[in-house]
Every structure is written in C-alpha cells, then in structure tokens.
N, C-alpha and C positions, 0 to 999 in steps of 0.2 A: 510551539510550531509543530505541525505534523509533517512528516516526510511522505507518508502515504496513509490512506484510509481504506476501509473495505470497498469504497466506491471507486478507488483509483483503477485506472485501466479498464474503464467501463464495467465496474463491479467484478473484476476478475481477481483483485488482490486478496490474498489469503493473510495479509499482514496489516496491522495498524501500528505505526511507528511514530513516536513523537518525542520531543525533548521536554523534560519536566521542569518545574519551577526551580528545583534545586540542582540543576545542571547534570542530570542523568538522562538516559535514553530508555524509554519503555518500548517493548515490542510485545504485541498481543498477537497470538497465532489463532487463526480461525479453527473451528471445529467442524464446520460444514461449508459447502459451497453449492451454488445453484448449478443445475444441469442445463446445458444448452446455451445458446447465444442470446444476448439481449441486443436491442437496437443500439447502434453505436452513438456516442455523444462526445467523447473526449476530443475527437479531431475538430469539433466545432467551437472549442473554447475561445478562439479569437472573436467569434461572433456570438456575443452573450445571448441575444434573443433566440438565435437558432439553437444554442446549447440548452437553454432553459426548456424550450419545446421538446428537444430530444431527451433531456433528462426526465421530464415528466412521463414520456413514453416508457423510459426505463423503469421508473417507479411503478407504473401500472403493470408492466411485464413482471416485475419482481413479486407482485401480489399473486401471480398465477403460476410461476415456475415451481418446479420440484427441486428439492435439495437432497444432497447426499452427504453422509458423514465423511470426514477426511480421516482415513485410516493410516496416518503417518505418525512417526514419533513427534512429540511436542504439540499435537493438536490440542487446542483449548488451554494452552499454557501461556504464561507471560514471563518475560525476562526483563530484568532491570540491569542495564549495562552502564558502567561508570565512565567509559570513554567512547569517543567516536570510533576508535579502532575496534574495540570489542563489539560495538553495535554493528559495524560493517561486517566483521567476521561472523557474527551470529546470523545476520541476514544472508550472507553467502552460504553458510551451512544450511540454513532452512531452504534456500533455493536449490542447493545441490541434492537435497533429499526429496524434492518434488513440490514444494510450495511455490505458489506464484508470488514473487517479489517484484514489484514494478522496477523496470530498468532505471527509470529516473531517480528512484530512491538510492540505488547503488551509486549512480553518477554524482548525485548531490553530496552524499557522504564522502566520496573520494575527493571531491573538490574542497569540502570543508576541512578535511584532514590536511590537504595541501595549503590551507590558509586562505582559500578563495571564498568570500562570502556569497550569499545568495544573489547579490546584485552585480557580481563579477569583480568586485573591488577587494583586493587583498588587504 
C-alpha cells in the first residue's frame, strides 16, 4: 500500500512512501521536480470521469514542462524505516527541510500509529 506517490497532490509530491511486504516502510526522495503549475485533478477524485480527463491533461503537460534538480539533503535517497513512528519522523524531517510531503500522508500515519485503520475502524 502506498501512502503517497510522485503524482500525489497533483504531481507536487517529492516523496514516494509505501509499506513493504515484510512490514517495513520505504521512503524514496525525489531528485528533481517540475517547474510551474499543472492543471489540477486531485479535487475531482469523487467524479472519476472528470478526474481521468484532468489527469490526461496533466500527463500531457508533464511531457512539456521543465524540471529542476532538488538541491536539498537526501535528494535521490531512499530510507527503509522499521516502524510507523520512524517513518512518520523521517517524513516530518524531510518536510521540515523543504520537501513537499502530502499532508494526507502525515495524517494517515498518525492515525495508524493511534491504531485507527484506513477504514476508520480501530
């Protein structure tokens, strides 16, 4: 299960974070990001047809945009965390130094640490 991907927050995420098959958490940090805004799509998720159309526009725009290297510590690095707490702490550290970590990722990890599952059931 992924907590966020590069495409999260309309392709603004600098983080790809997921739980592994052996119950660890991987965090991959981007080495570059696109310059400028893309047409938004995430707000359309409740309407899948509109979201697909907007997502296709984003993919087309990504073919034309320019990219810049991220000149922050840990760019292009990966981390393997062994607990939810260390995963959350690493993501907070990355956010504090300037990476875009989607807010929903932080919220989901905090809920899981409290014992609340993704469907709201403890």
